[in-house]
mmCIF file of the N, C-alpha and C atoms, coordinates in Angstrom:
data_MODEL
# 
_entry.id   MODEL 
# 
loop_
_atom_site.group_PDB 
_atom_site.id 
_atom_site.type_symbol 
_atom_site.label_atom_id 
_atom_site.label_alt_id 
_atom_site.label_comp_id 
_atom_site.label_asym_id 
_atom_site.label_entity_id 
_atom_site.label_seq_id 
_atom_site.pdbx_PDB_ins_code 
_atom_site.Cartn_x 
_atom_site.Cartn_y 
_atom_site.Cartn_z 
_atom_site.occupancy 
_atom_site.B_iso_or_equiv 
_atom_site.pdbx_formal_charge 
_atom_site.auth_seq_id 
_atom_site.auth_comp_id 
_atom_site.auth_asym_id 
_atom_site.auth_atom_id 
_atom_site.pdbx_PDB_model_num 
ATOM 1   N N  . MET A 1 1  ? -8.545  49.490 12.074 1.00 0.00 ? 1  MET A N  1 
ATOM 2   C CA . MET A 1 1  ? -9.703  48.837 11.504 1.00 0.00 ? 1  MET A CA 1 
ATOM 3   C C  . MET A 1 1  ? -9.911  49.269 10.048 1.00 0.00 ? 1  MET A C  1 
ATOM 4   N N  . ASP A 1 2  ? -9.705  50.540 9.797  1.00 0.00 ? 2  ASP A N  1 
ATOM 5   C CA . ASP A 1 2  ? -9.879  51.021 8.431  1.00 0.00 ? 2  ASP A CA 1 
ATOM 6   C C  . ASP A 1 2  ? -8.922  50.327 7.474  1.00 0.00 ? 2  ASP A C  1 
ATOM 7   N N  . ALA A 1 3  ? -7.701  50.073 7.938  1.00 0.00 ? 3  ALA A N  1 
ATOM 8   C CA . ALA A 1 3  ? -6.716  49.389 7.086  1.00 0.00 ? 3  ALA A CA 1 
ATOM 9   C C  . ALA A 1 3  ? -7.187  47.969 6.763  1.00 0.00 ? 3  ALA A C  1 
ATOM 10  N N  . LEU A 1 4  ? -7.750  47.289 7.753  1.00 0.00 ? 4  LEU A N  1 
ATOM 11  C CA . LEU A 1 4  ? -8.278  45.944 7.499  1.00 0.00 ? 4  LEU A CA 1 
ATOM 12  C C  . LEU A 1 4  ? -9.447  45.993 6.523  1.00 0.00 ? 4  LEU A C  1 
ATOM 13  N N  . TYR A 1 5  ? -10.334 46.961 6.732  1.00 0.00 ? 5  TYR A N  1 
ATOM 14  C CA . TYR A 1 5  ? -11.477 47.082 5.826  1.00 0.00 ? 5  TYR A CA 1 
ATOM 15  C C  . TYR A 1 5  ? -11.017 47.313 4.394  1.00 0.00 ? 5  TYR A C  1 
ATOM 16  N N  . ALA A 1 6  ? -9.974  48.088 4.242  1.00 0.00 ? 6  ALA A N  1 
ATOM 17  C CA . ALA A 1 6  ? -9.479  48.408 2.905  1.00 0.00 ? 6  ALA A CA 1 
ATOM 18  C C  . ALA A 1 6  ? -8.853  47.191 2.226  1.00 0.00 ? 6  ALA A C  1 
ATOM 19  N N  . THR A 1 7  ? -8.361  46.234 3.014  1.00 0.00 ? 7  THR A N  1 
ATOM 20  C CA . THR A 1 7  ? -7.691  45.078 2.425  1.00 0.00 ? 7  THR A CA 1 
ATOM 21  C C  . THR A 1 7  ? -8.658  43.996 1.967  1.00 0.00 ? 7  THR A C  1 
ATOM 22  N N  . SER A 1 8  ? -9.813  43.926 2.620  1.00 0.00 ? 8  SER A N  1 
ATOM 23  C CA . SER A 1 8  ? -10.696 42.820 2.272  1.00 0.00 ? 8  SER A CA 1 
ATOM 24  C C  . SER A 1 8  ? -12.140 43.108 2.668  1.00 0.00 ? 8  SER A C  1 
ATOM 25  N N  . LEU A 1 9  ? -13.028 42.765 1.783  1.00 0.00 ? 9  LEU A N  1 
ATOM 26  C CA . LEU A 1 9  ? -14.450 42.887 2.064  1.00 0.00 ? 9  LEU A CA 1 
ATOM 27  C C  . LEU A 1 9  ? -14.866 41.929 3.185  1.00 0.00 ? 9  LEU A C  1 
ATOM 28  N N  . LYS A 1 10 ? -14.127 40.836 3.340  1.00 0.00 ? 10 LYS A N  1 
ATOM 29  C CA . LYS A 1 10 ? -14.443 39.860 4.396  1.00 0.00 ? 10 LYS A CA 1 
ATOM 30  C C  . LYS A 1 10 ? -14.329 40.485 5.781  1.00 0.00 ? 10 LYS A C  1 
ATOM 31  N N  . TRP A 1 11 ? -13.295 41.319 5.993  1.00 0.00 ? 11 TRP A N  1 
ATOM 32  C CA . TRP A 1 11 ? -13.125 41.972 7.285  1.00 0.00 ? 11 TRP A CA 1 
ATOM 33  C C  . TRP A 1 11 ? -14.271 42.937 7.559  1.00 0.00 ? 11 TRP A C  1 
ATOM 34  N N  . MET A 1 12 ? -14.684 43.664 6.550  1.00 0.00 ? 12 MET A N  1 
ATOM 35  C CA . MET A 1 12 ? -15.784 44.604 6.713  1.00 0.00 ? 12 MET A CA 1 
ATOM 36  C C  . MET A 1 12 ? -17.075 43.845 7.030  1.00 0.00 ? 12 MET A C  1 
ATOM 37  N N  . THR A 1 13 ? -17.301 42.758 6.349  1.00 0.00 ? 13 THR A N  1 
ATOM 38  C CA . THR A 1 13 ? -18.501 41.954 6.580  1.00 0.00 ? 13 THR A CA 1 
ATOM 39  C C  . THR A 1 13 ? -18.481 41.356 7.981  1.00 0.00 ? 13 THR A C  1 
ATOM 40  N N  . LEU A 1 14 ? -17.338 40.829 8.388  1.00 0.00 ? 14 LEU A N  1 
ATOM 41  C CA . LEU A 1 14 ? -17.205 40.261 9.726  1.00 0.00 ? 14 LEU A CA 1 
ATOM 42  C C  . LEU A 1 14 ? -17.483 41.323 10.791 1.00 0.00 ? 14 LEU A C  1 
ATOM 43  N N  . SER A 1 15 ? -16.873 42.479 10.639 1.00 0.00 ? 15 SER A N  1 
ATOM 44  C CA . SER A 1 15 ? -17.057 43.564 11.596 1.00 0.00 ? 15 SER A CA 1 
ATOM 45  C C  . SER A 1 15 ? -18.519 43.991 11.671 1.00 0.00 ? 15 SER A C  1 
ATOM 46  N N  . ARG A 1 16 ? -19.158 44.121 10.526 1.00 0.00 ? 16 ARG A N  1 
ATOM 47  C CA . ARG A 1 16 ? -20.569 44.513 10.498 1.00 0.00 ? 16 ARG A CA 1 
ATOM 48  C C  . ARG A 1 16 ? -21.437 43.465 11.199 1.00 0.00 ? 16 ARG A C  1 
ATOM 49  N N  . ASN A 1 17 ? -21.134 42.191 10.979 1.00 0.00 ? 17 ASN A N  1 
ATOM 50  C CA . ASN A 1 17 ? -21.906 41.131 11.625 1.00 0.00 ? 17 ASN A CA 1 
ATOM 51  C C  . ASN A 1 17 ? -21.731 41.149 13.143 1.00 0.00 ? 17 ASN A C  1 
ATOM 52  N N  . ILE A 1 18 ? -20.501 41.379 13.596 1.00 0.00 ? 18 ILE A N  1 
ATOM 53  C CA . ILE A 1 18 ? -20.247 41.467 15.037 1.00 0.00 ? 18 ILE A CA 1 
ATOM 54  C C  . ILE A 1 18 ? -20.984 42.658 15.633 1.00 0.00 ? 18 ILE A C  1 
ATOM 55  N N  . LEU A 1 19 ? -20.898 43.797 14.959 1.00 0.00 ? 19 LEU A N  1 
ATOM 56  C CA . LEU A 1 19 ? -21.578 45.000 15.435 1.00 0.00 ? 19 LEU A CA 1 
ATOM 57  C C  . LEU A 1 19 ? -23.086 44.794 15.498 1.00 0.00 ? 19 LEU A C  1 
ATOM 58  N N  . ASN A 1 20 ? -23.650 44.184 14.481 1.00 0.00 ? 20 ASN A N  1 
ATOM 59  C CA . ASN A 1 20 ? -25.094 43.920 14.464 1.00 0.00 ? 20 ASN A CA 1 
ATOM 60  C C  . ASN A 1 20 ? -25.501 43.014 15.614 1.00 0.00 ? 20 ASN A C  1 
ATOM 61  N N  . THR A 1 21 ? -24.720 41.982 15.873 1.00 0.00 ? 21 THR A N  1 
ATOM 62  C CA . THR A 1 21 ? -25.007 41.055 16.965 1.00 0.00 ? 21 THR A CA 1 
ATOM 63  C C  . THR A 1 21 ? -24.968 41.780 18.308 1.00 0.00 ? 21 THR A C  1 
ATOM 64  N N  . GLN A 1 22 ? -23.958 42.623 18.506 1.00 0.00 ? 22 GLN A N  1 
ATOM 65  C CA . GLN A 1 22 ? -23.842 43.373 19.750 1.00 0.00 ? 22 GLN A CA 1 
ATOM 66  C C  . GLN A 1 22 ? -24.994 44.362 19.913 1.00 0.00 ? 22 GLN A C  1 
ATOM 67  N N  . LEU A 1 23 ? -25.370 45.018 18.839 1.00 0.00 ? 23 LEU A N  1 
ATOM 68  C CA . LEU A 1 23 ? -26.475 45.973 18.892 1.00 0.00 ? 23 LEU A CA 1 
ATOM 69  C C  . LEU A 1 23 ? -27.777 45.273 19.264 1.00 0.00 ? 23 LEU A C  1 
ATOM 70  N N  . ILE A 1 24 ? -28.029 44.141 18.682 1.00 0.00 ? 24 ILE A N  1 
ATOM 71  C CA . ILE A 1 24 ? -29.238 43.373 18.992 1.00 0.00 ? 24 ILE A CA 1 
ATOM 72  C C  . ILE A 1 24 ? -29.246 42.977 20.466 1.00 0.00 ? 24 ILE A C  1 
ATOM 73  N N  . THR A 1 25 ? -28.106 42.554 20.976 1.00 0.00 ? 25 THR A N  1 
ATOM 74  C CA . THR A 1 25 ? -27.999 42.170 22.384 1.00 0.00 ? 25 THR A CA 1 
ATOM 75  C C  . THR A 1 25 ? -28.317 43.348 23.299 1.00 0.00 ? 25 THR A C  1 
ATOM 76  N N  . VAL A 1 26 ? -27.765 44.507 22.995 1.00 0.00 ? 26 VAL A N  1 
ATOM 77  C CA . VAL A 1 26 ? -28.008 45.699 23.814 1.00 0.00 ? 26 VAL A CA 1 
ATOM 78  C C  . VAL A 1 26 ? -29.486 46.079 23.778 1.00 0.00 ? 26 VAL A C  1 
ATOM 79  N N  . VAL A 1 27 ? -30.076 46.078 22.601 1.00 0.00 ? 27 VAL A N  1 
ATOM 80  C CA . VAL A 1 27 ? -31.489 46.435 22.468 1.00 0.00 ? 27 VAL A CA 1 
ATOM 81  C C  . VAL A 1 27 ? -32.357 45.450 23.244 1.00 0.00 ? 27 VAL A C  1 
ATOM 82  N N  . GLN A 1 28 ? -32.065 44.170 23.159 1.00 0.00 ? 28 GLN A N  1 
ATOM 83  C CA . GLN A 1 28 ? -32.840 43.168 23.892 1.00 0.00 ? 28 GLN A CA 1 
ATOM 84  C C  . GLN A 1 28 ? -32.726 43.378 25.400 1.00 0.00 ? 28 GLN A C  1 
ATOM 85  N N  . ARG A 1 29 ? -31.534 43.706 25.872 1.00 0.00 ? 29 ARG A N  1 
ATOM 86  C CA . ARG A 1 29 ? -31.357 43.941 27.312 1.00 0.00 ? 29 ARG A CA 1 
ATOM 87  C C  . ARG A 1 29 ? -32.112 45.168 27.771 1.00 0.00 ? 29 ARG A C  1 
ATOM 88  N N  . VAL A 1 30 ? -32.082 46.226 26.987 1.00 0.00 ? 30 VAL A N  1 
ATOM 89  C CA . VAL A 1 30 ? -32.817 47.447 27.336 1.00 0.00 ? 30 VAL A CA 1 
ATOM 90  C C  . VAL A 1 30 ? -34.313 47.152 27.383 1.00 0.00 ? 30 VAL A C  1 
ATOM 91  N N  . GLN A 1 31 ? -34.822 46.452 26.390 1.00 0.00 ? 31 GLN A N  1 
ATOM 92  C CA . GLN A 1 31 ? -36.246 46.116 26.359 1.00 0.00 ? 31 GLN A CA 1 
ATOM 93  C C  . GLN A 1 31 ? -36.631 45.243 27.548 1.00 0.00 ? 31 GLN A C  1 
ATOM 94  N N  . MET A 1 32 ? -35.771 44.301 27.905 1.00 0.00 ? 32 MET A N  1 
ATOM 95  C CA . MET A 1 32 ? -36.045 43.427 29.032 1.00 0.00 ? 32 MET A CA 1 
ATOM 96  C C  . MET A 1 32 ? -36.127 44.251 30.316 1.00 0.00 ? 32 MET A C  1 
ATOM 97  N N  . MET A 1 33 ? -35.177 45.168 30.500 1.00 0.00 ? 33 MET A N  1 
ATOM 98  C CA . MET A 1 33 ? -35.171 45.972 31.713 1.00 0.00 ? 33 MET A CA 1 
ATOM 99  C C  . MET A 1 33 ? -36.381 46.895 31.775 1.00 0.00 ? 33 MET A C  1 
ATOM 100 N N  . GLN A 1 34 ? -36.906 47.302 30.639 1.00 0.00 ? 34 GLN A N  1 
ATOM 101 C CA . GLN A 1 34 ? -38.090 48.156 30.626 1.00 0.00 ? 34 GLN A CA 1 
ATOM 102 C C  . GLN A 1 34 ? -39.333 47.373 31.016 1.00 0.00 ? 34 GLN A C  1 
ATOM 103 N N  . ARG A 1 35 ? -39.363 46.094 30.721 1.00 0.00 ? 35 ARG A N  1 
ATOM 104 C CA . ARG A 1 35 ? -40.543 45.268 31.017 1.00 0.00 ? 35 ARG A CA 1 
ATOM 105 C C  . ARG A 1 35 ? -40.574 44.770 32.457 1.00 0.00 ? 35 ARG A C  1 
ATOM 106 N N  . LEU A 1 36 ? -39.426 44.671 33.097 1.00 0.00 ? 36 LEU A N  1 
ATOM 107 C CA . LEU A 1 36 ? -39.371 44.113 34.446 1.00 0.00 ? 36 LEU A CA 1 
ATOM 108 C C  . LEU A 1 36 ? -39.861 45.107 35.489 1.00 0.00 ? 36 LEU A C  1 
ATOM 109 N N  . THR A 1 37 ? -40.426 44.562 36.562 1.00 0.00 ? 37 THR A N  1 
ATOM 110 C CA . THR A 1 37 ? -40.785 45.400 37.700 1.00 0.00 ? 37 THR A CA 1 
ATOM 111 C C  . THR A 1 37 ? -39.512 45.744 38.471 1.00 0.00 ? 37 THR A C  1 
ATOM 112 N N  . ALA A 1 38 ? -39.632 46.684 39.386 1.00 0.00 ? 38 ALA A N  1 
ATOM 113 C CA . ALA A 1 38 ? -38.473 47.075 40.196 1.00 0.00 ? 38 ALA A CA 1 
ATOM 114 C C  . ALA A 1 38 ? -37.940 45.874 40.978 1.00 0.00 ? 38 ALA A C  1 
ATOM 115 N N  . LYS A 1 39 ? -38.829 45.079 41.546 1.00 0.00 ? 39 LYS A N  1 
ATOM 116 C CA . LYS A 1 39 ? -38.402 43.902 42.322 1.00 0.00 ? 39 LYS A CA 1 
ATOM 117 C C  . LYS A 1 39 ? -37.711 42.887 41.419 1.00 0.00 ? 39 LYS A C  1 
ATOM 118 N N  . GLU A 1 40 ? -38.258 42.681 40.227 1.00 0.00 ? 40 GLU A N  1 
ATOM 119 C CA . GLU A 1 40 ? -37.646 41.731 39.286 1.00 0.00 ? 40 GLU A CA 1 
ATOM 120 C C  . GLU A 1 40 ? -36.246 42.195 38.870 1.00 0.00 ? 40 GLU A C  1 
ATOM 121 N N  . LYS A 1 41 ? -36.092 43.501 38.664 1.00 0.00 ? 41 LYS A N  1 
ATOM 122 C CA . LYS A 1 41 ? -34.774 44.045 38.319 1.00 0.00 ? 41 LYS A CA 1 
ATOM 123 C C  . LYS A 1 41 ? -33.785 43.796 39.448 1.00 0.00 ? 41 LYS A C  1 
ATOM 124 N N  . TYR A 1 42 ? -34.233 44.046 40.662 1.00 0.00 ? 42 TYR A N  1 
ATOM 125 C CA . TYR A 1 42 ? -33.390 43.848 41.837 1.00 0.00 ? 42 TYR A CA 1 
ATOM 126 C C  . TYR A 1 42 ? -32.965 42.381 41.959 1.00 0.00 ? 42 TYR A C  1 
ATOM 127 N N  . GLU A 1 43 ? -33.919 41.484 41.829 1.00 0.00 ? 43 GLU A N  1 
ATOM 128 C CA . GLU A 1 43 ? -33.614 40.053 41.942 1.00 0.00 ? 43 GLU A CA 1 
ATOM 129 C C  . GLU A 1 43 ? -32.693 39.580 40.824 1.00 0.00 ? 43 GLU A C  1 
ATOM 130 N N  . LEU A 1 44 ? -32.908 40.069 39.609 1.00 0.00 ? 44 LEU A N  1 
ATOM 131 C CA . LEU A 1 44 ? -32.051 39.703 38.491 1.00 0.00 ? 44 LEU A CA 1 
ATOM 132 C C  . LEU A 1 44 ? -30.621 40.186 38.718 1.00 0.00 ? 44 LEU A C  1 
ATOM 133 N N  . MET A 1 45 ? -30.481 41.420 39.171 1.00 0.00 ? 45 MET A N  1 
ATOM 134 C CA . MET A 1 45 ? -29.145 41.960 39.405 1.00 0.00 ? 45 MET A CA 1 
ATOM 135 C C  . MET A 1 45 ? -28.441 41.208 40.526 1.00 0.00 ? 45 MET A C  1 
ATOM 136 N N  . LYS A 1 46 ? -29.170 40.779 41.535 1.00 0.00 ? 46 LYS A N  1 
ATOM 137 C CA . LYS A 1 46 ? -28.556 39.991 42.605 1.00 0.00 ? 46 LYS A CA 1 
ATOM 138 C C  . LYS A 1 46 ? -27.990 38.685 42.069 1.00 0.00 ? 46 LYS A C  1 
ATOM 139 N N  . LYS A 1 47 ? -28.648 38.131 41.058 1.00 0.00 ? 47 LYS A N  1 
ATOM 140 C CA . LYS A 1 47 ? -28.175 36.873 40.465 1.00 0.00 ? 47 LYS A CA 1 
ATOM 141 C C  . LYS A 1 47 ? -26.973 37.082 39.557 1.00 0.00 ? 47 LYS A C  1 
ATOM 142 N N  . VAL A 1 48 ? -27.039 38.080 38.689 1.00 0.00 ? 48 VAL A N  1 
ATOM 143 C CA . VAL A 1 48 ? -26.008 38.222 37.654 1.00 0.00 ? 48 VAL A CA 1 
ATOM 144 C C  . VAL A 1 48 ? -24.815 39.069 38.084 1.00 0.00 ? 48 VAL A C  1 
ATOM 145 N N  . ALA A 1 49 ? -25.017 39.978 39.027 1.00 0.00 ? 49 ALA A N  1 
ATOM 146 C CA . ALA A 1 49 ? -23.901 40.841 39.453 1.00 0.00 ? 49 ALA A CA 1 
ATOM 147 C C  . ALA A 1 49 ? -24.079 41.251 40.910 1.00 0.00 ? 49 ALA A C  1 
ATOM 148 N N  . PRO A 1 50 ? -23.979 40.296 41.826 1.00 0.00 ? 50 PRO A N  1 
ATOM 149 C CA . PRO A 1 50 ? -24.222 40.618 43.237 1.00 0.00 ? 50 PRO A CA 1 
ATOM 150 C C  . PRO A 1 50 ? -23.218 41.604 43.830 1.00 0.00 ? 50 PRO A C  1 
ATOM 151 N N  . ILE A 1 51 ? -22.068 41.731 43.231 1.00 0.00 ? 51 ILE A N  1 
ATOM 152 C CA . ILE A 1 51 ? -21.041 42.633 43.756 1.00 0.00 ? 51 ILE A CA 1 
ATOM 153 C C  . ILE A 1 51 ? -21.500 44.088 43.738 1.00 0.00 ? 51 ILE A C  1 
ATOM 154 N N  . TYR A 1 52 ? -22.369 44.454 42.790 1.00 0.00 ? 52 TYR A N  1 
ATOM 155 C CA . TYR A 1 52 ? -22.838 45.843 42.708 1.00 0.00 ? 52 TYR A CA 1 
ATOM 156 C C  . TYR A 1 52 ? -23.492 46.291 44.010 1.00 0.00 ? 52 TYR A C  1 
ATOM 157 N N  . GLU A 1 53 ? -24.308 45.429 44.574 1.00 0.00 ? 53 GLU A N  1 
ATOM 158 C CA . GLU A 1 53 ? -25.008 45.798 45.808 1.00 0.00 ? 53 GLU A CA 1 
ATOM 159 C C  . GLU A 1 53 ? -24.024 45.987 46.956 1.00 0.00 ? 53 GLU A C  1 
ATOM 160 N N  . GLU A 1 54 ? -22.947 45.243 46.927 1.00 0.00 ? 54 GLU A N  1 
ATOM 161 C CA . GLU A 1 54 ? -21.957 45.326 47.997 1.00 0.00 ? 54 GLU A CA 1 
ATOM 162 C C  . GLU A 1 54 ? -21.081 46.576 47.892 1.00 0.00 ? 54 GLU A C  1 
ATOM 163 N N  . VAL A 1 55 ? -20.769 47.001 46.679 1.00 0.00 ? 55 VAL A N  1 
ATOM 164 C CA . VAL A 1 55 ? -19.789 48.079 46.515 1.00 0.00 ? 55 VAL A CA 1 
ATOM 165 C C  . VAL A 1 55 ? -20.404 49.450 46.218 1.00 0.00 ? 55 VAL A C  1 
ATOM 166 N N  . LEU A 1 56 ? -21.644 49.488 45.800 1.00 0.00 ? 56 LEU A N  1 
ATOM 167 C CA . LEU A 1 56 ? -22.267 50.771 45.451 1.00 0.00 ? 56 LEU A CA 1 
ATOM 168 C C  . LEU A 1 56 ? -23.156 51.277 46.579 1.00 0.00 ? 56 LEU A C  1 
ATOM 169 N N  . PRO A 1 57 ? -23.155 52.584 46.794 1.00 0.00 ? 57 PRO A N  1 
ATOM 170 C CA . PRO A 1 57 ? -24.153 53.147 47.714 1.00 0.00 ? 57 PRO A CA 1 
ATOM 171 C C  . PRO A 1 57 ? -25.549 52.913 47.126 1.00 0.00 ? 57 PRO A C  1 
ATOM 172 N N  . ASN A 1 58 ? -26.543 52.893 47.986 1.00 0.00 ? 58 ASN A N  1 
ATOM 173 C CA . ASN A 1 58 ? -27.907 52.585 47.533 1.00 0.00 ? 58 ASN A CA 1 
ATOM 174 C C  . ASN A 1 58 ? -28.378 53.487 46.395 1.00 0.00 ? 58 ASN A C  1 
ATOM 175 N N  . TYR A 1 59 ? -28.073 54.780 46.456 1.00 0.00 ? 59 TYR A N  1 
ATOM 176 C CA . TYR A 1 59 ? -28.569 55.675 45.411 1.00 0.00 ? 59 TYR A CA 1 
ATOM 177 C C  . TYR A 1 59 ? -27.940 55.338 44.058 1.00 0.00 ? 59 TYR A C  1 
ATOM 178 N N  . GLN A 1 60 ? -26.678 54.921 44.043 1.00 0.00 ? 60 GLN A N  1 
ATOM 179 C CA . GLN A 1 60 ? -26.043 54.528 42.785 1.00 0.00 ? 60 GLN A CA 1 
ATOM 180 C C  . GLN A 1 60 ? -26.567 53.169 42.314 1.00 0.00 ? 60 GLN A C  1 
ATOM 181 N N  . TYR A 1 61 ? -26.774 52.265 43.251 1.00 0.00 ? 61 TYR A N  1 
ATOM 182 C CA . TYR A 1 61 ? -27.309 50.948 42.902 1.00 0.00 ? 61 TYR A CA 1 
ATOM 183 C C  . TYR A 1 61 ? -28.708 51.093 42.309 1.00 0.00 ? 61 TYR A C  1 
ATOM 184 N N  . ALA A 1 62 ? -29.506 51.973 42.877 1.00 0.00 ? 62 ALA A N  1 
ATOM 185 C CA . ALA A 1 62 ? -30.848 52.222 42.338 1.00 0.00 ? 62 ALA A CA 1 
ATOM 186 C C  . ALA A 1 62 ? -30.759 52.763 40.917 1.00 0.00 ? 62 ALA A C  1 
ATOM 187 N N  . THR A 1 63 ? -29.801 53.629 40.670 1.00 0.00 ? 63 THR A N  1 
ATOM 188 C CA . THR A 1 63 ? -29.611 54.176 39.326 1.00 0.00 ? 63 THR A CA 1 
ATOM 189 C C  . THR A 1 63 ? -29.248 53.080 38.339 1.00 0.00 ? 63 THR A C  1 
ATOM 190 N N  . VAL A 1 64 ? -28.379 52.178 38.734 1.00 0.00 ? 64 VAL A N  1 
ATOM 191 C CA . VAL A 1 64 ? -28.007 51.053 37.871 1.00 0.00 ? 64 VAL A CA 1 
ATOM 192 C C  . VAL A 1 64 ? -29.241 50.219 37.531 1.00 0.00 ? 64 VAL A C  1 
ATOM 193 N N  . LEU A 1 65 ? -30.107 50.039 38.511 1.00 0.00 ? 65 LEU A N  1 
ATOM 194 C CA . LEU A 1 65 ? -31.329 49.257 38.297 1.00 0.00 ? 65 LEU A CA 1 
ATOM 195 C C  . LEU A 1 65 ? -32.393 50.027 37.523 1.00 0.00 ? 65 LEU A C  1 
ATOM 196 N N  . GLY A 1 66 ? -32.252 51.336 37.463 1.00 0.00 ? 66 GLY A N  1 
ATOM 197 C CA . GLY A 1 66 ? -33.250 52.147 36.785 1.00 0.00 ? 66 GLY A CA 1 
ATOM 198 C C  . GLY A 1 66 ? -34.489 52.369 37.627 1.00 0.00 ? 66 GLY A C  1 
ATOM 199 N N  . ILE A 1 67 ? -34.298 52.383 38.946 1.00 0.00 ? 67 ILE A N  1 
ATOM 200 C CA . ILE A 1 67 ? -35.408 52.607 39.863 1.00 0.00 ? 67 ILE A CA 1 
ATOM 201 C C  . ILE A 1 67 ? -35.010 53.722 40.833 1.00 0.00 ? 67 ILE A C  1 
ATOM 202 N N  . THR A 1 68 ? -35.976 54.191 41.607 1.00 0.00 ? 68 THR A N  1 
ATOM 203 C CA . THR A 1 68 ? -35.669 55.235 42.582 1.00 0.00 ? 68 THR A CA 1 
ATOM 204 C C  . THR A 1 68 ? -35.049 54.611 43.826 1.00 0.00 ? 68 THR A C  1 
ATOM 205 N N  . PRO A 1 69 ? -34.261 55.396 44.558 1.00 0.00 ? 69 PRO A N  1 
ATOM 206 C CA . PRO A 1 69 ? -33.714 54.888 45.823 1.00 0.00 ? 69 PRO A CA 1 
ATOM 207 C C  . PRO A 1 69 ? -34.820 54.481 46.805 1.00 0.00 ? 69 PRO A C  1 
ATOM 208 N N  . GLN A 1 70 ? -35.954 55.181 46.767 1.00 0.00 ? 70 GLN A N  1 
ATOM 209 C CA . GLN A 1 70 ? -37.074 54.837 47.642 1.00 0.00 ? 70 GLN A CA 1 
ATOM 210 C C  . GLN A 1 70 ? -37.630 53.456 47.295 1.00 0.00 ? 70 GLN A C  1 
ATOM 211 N N  . SER A 1 71 ? -37.750 53.166 46.000 1.00 0.00 ? 71 SER A N  1 
ATOM 212 C CA . SER A 1 71 ? -38.230 51.842 45.583 1.00 0.00 ? 71 SER A CA 1 
ATOM 213 C C  . SER A 1 71 ? -37.261 50.760 46.033 1.00 0.00 ? 71 SER A C  1 
ATOM 214 N N  . LEU A 1 72 ? -35.981 51.023 45.897 1.00 0.00 ? 72 LEU A N  1 
ATOM 215 C CA . LEU A 1 72 ? -34.969 50.048 46.321 1.00 0.00 ? 72 LEU A CA 1 
ATOM 216 C C  . LEU A 1 72 ? -35.089 49.792 47.825 1.00 0.00 ? 72 LEU A C  1 
ATOM 217 N N  . SER A 1 73 ? -35.254 50.838 48.612 1.00 0.00 ? 73 SER A N  1 
ATOM 218 C CA . SER A 1 73 ? -35.407 50.671 50.066 1.00 0.00 ? 73 SER A CA 1 
ATOM 219 C C  . SER A 1 73 ? -36.635 49.852 50.391 1.00 0.00 ? 73 SER A C  1 
ATOM 220 N N  . ARG A 1 74 ? -37.762 50.118 49.717 1.00 0.00 ? 74 ARG A N  1 
ATOM 221 C CA . ARG A 1 74 ? -38.984 49.340 49.960 1.00 0.00 ? 74 ARG A CA 1 
ATOM 222 C C  . ARG A 1 74 ? -38.782 47.875 49.636 1.00 0.00 ? 74 ARG A C  1 
ATOM 223 N N  . ILE A 1 75 ? -38.111 47.599 48.508 1.00 0.00 ? 75 ILE A N  1 
ATOM 224 C CA . ILE A 1 75 ? -37.877 46.208 48.100 1.00 0.00 ? 75 ILE A CA 1 
ATOM 225 C C  . ILE A 1 75 ? -37.024 45.504 49.144 1.00 0.00 ? 75 ILE A C  1 
ATOM 226 N N  . LYS A 1 76 ? -35.968 46.158 49.590 1.00 0.00 ? 76 LYS A N  1 
ATOM 227 C CA . LYS A 1 76 ? -35.083 45.559 50.589 1.00 0.00 ? 76 LYS A CA 1 
ATOM 228 C C  . LYS A 1 76 ? -35.809 45.333 51.911 1.00 0.00 ? 76 LYS A C  1 
ATOM 229 N N  . ASN A 1 77 ? -36.655 46.281 52.298 1.00 0.00 ? 77 ASN A N  1 
ATOM 230 C CA . ASN A 1 77 ? -37.367 46.167 53.581 1.00 0.00 ? 77 ASN A CA 1 
ATOM 231 C C  . ASN A 1 77 ? -38.462 45.110 53.556 1.00 0.00 ? 77 ASN A C  1 
ATOM 232 N N  . LYS A 1 78 ? -38.974 44.792 52.374 1.00 0.00 ? 78 LYS A N  1 
ATOM 233 C CA . LYS A 1 78 ? -40.022 43.769 52.259 1.00 0.00 ? 78 LYS A CA 1 
ATOM 234 C C  . LYS A 1 78 ? -39.454 42.367 52.168 1.00 0.00 ? 78 LYS A C  1 
ATOM 235 N N  . GLY A 1 79 ? -38.160 42.225 52.320 1.00 0.00 ? 79 GLY A N  1 
ATOM 236 C CA . GLY A 1 79 ? -37.585 40.886 52.299 1.00 0.00 ? 79 GLY A CA 1 
ATOM 237 C C  . GLY A 1 79 ? -36.894 40.548 51.003 1.00 0.00 ? 79 GLY A C  1 
ATOM 238 N N  . GLY A 1 80 ? -36.703 41.531 50.123 1.00 0.00 ? 80 GLY A N  1 
ATOM 239 C CA . GLY A 1 80 ? -35.983 41.278 48.880 1.00 0.00 ? 80 GLY A CA 1 
ATOM 240 C C  . GLY A 1 80 ? -34.501 41.121 49.096 1.00 0.00 ? 80 GLY A C  1 
ATOM 241 N N  . HIS A 1 81 ? -34.024 41.400 50.295 1.00 0.00 ? 81 HIS A N  1 
ATOM 242 C CA . HIS A 1 81 ? -32.584 41.360 50.581 1.00 0.00 ? 81 HIS A CA 1 
ATOM 243 C C  . HIS A 1 81 ? -32.221 40.286 51.535 1.00 0.00 ? 81 HIS A C  1 
# 
């Protein structure tokens, strides 16, 4: 990458623009996950990546969701599953 940057300002500008776009996406996702309730996080993850629930133990799945394993169990027992 450094060699490309040294050859042209266009490569550096392109790389910076890509990095900025990716950073904005990550920040938006983090903010979204902070605003959602535990149930909303669970439902969203079931839609976008249902395989996680199938392959991960509950304690790891809860960690991915950013909730406690107890919250995940309550959500599943109330009909979220």
